[in-house]
C-alpha angles and dihedrals in degrees: 000000000000124000090255092052091049092050092047093048093049092047093047092048092052089046093052093049089063095053124092130215139056117343092246091055092049092046091053091053090048091051091052090052093047091051090050094049092043090055089049091050091050089053092048092247103108096115092049092048093050090050090051093049094046122207120339091264091055090047091051091050090050091049092050090048092051092046104043117183119218119246115268116257115248094238093056091046092055091046091051091047091052092050093047092049098045092121090055091044090050092052090048092053091047090051091049091052089049091052093049092050093052096048108129093205144347093269097055112106125214132193092207093110099085131118117232094024121251112261117231118172136160117232114186091339091309120115115232118188140174088251128019094249096050092081093055094042093047092201095192101043111163095009091122116175092000089070101023095051108011096056096047092049092048091047091048089056094045096047108025102022097046092037091056092046091053091050092052102041108004090240143081129201091266095045092048091054090048095045096247138129139185120237139166119262085267091055097253136123112290123238119247095252089057092049090055096040093054088056101038091096089078087076088068092067116218090353085080087083088073085065089054095050095098091053092046086053091054096261117140100231137046120230094256091045088059090050091049094045094238138125138189117237139172116268123244097028091265129132117307112266113248 
């Protein structure tokens, strides 16, 4: 490998690491850059071209700016969220069934129907809940491991697992199926802290729907997405999915 080829490969690798989206999409962008730099090297203009492009981060920002992706449609966003959070939805349904089974009579009310589930934990003998009344109501009384283990595992996947996936690839299983990806406001790959922050609202139980209000009102970004500096767009730079 020549010095020029080594320089081009290192630059292209750093460029690709800053892009978000499916691997095939990122590889295609990298290949375009390599072709461009190879042509410049053949013409004896590689150094000038690299100075014009700037560092790999600047080149990635310029690429994202020149290839803007349309905002994701709200319906596809909700579908992707449901697919991604199937473990949490499954635990919620199981908790609801448990609550219905243990009803003492038709007039007894239960708070078990909530997605995501209410969080009720004891810290140093003190009950801490999503809302003040959840400790007194004890909505998941008798749920045992279903609540004590199932909910934490499902939340860990929804917050940490999906957040880390988004920071590495810009996508999740649900988003990939729905043709969506998560990017920064500049169109680049998001950092891990942003991937987790944009999902941390799930720990608030059903209050997380307050975070979704802007999207439900046809706005492009959730509240926590604005705080994390991220947005969800359609993959491939095509028309927004409707």
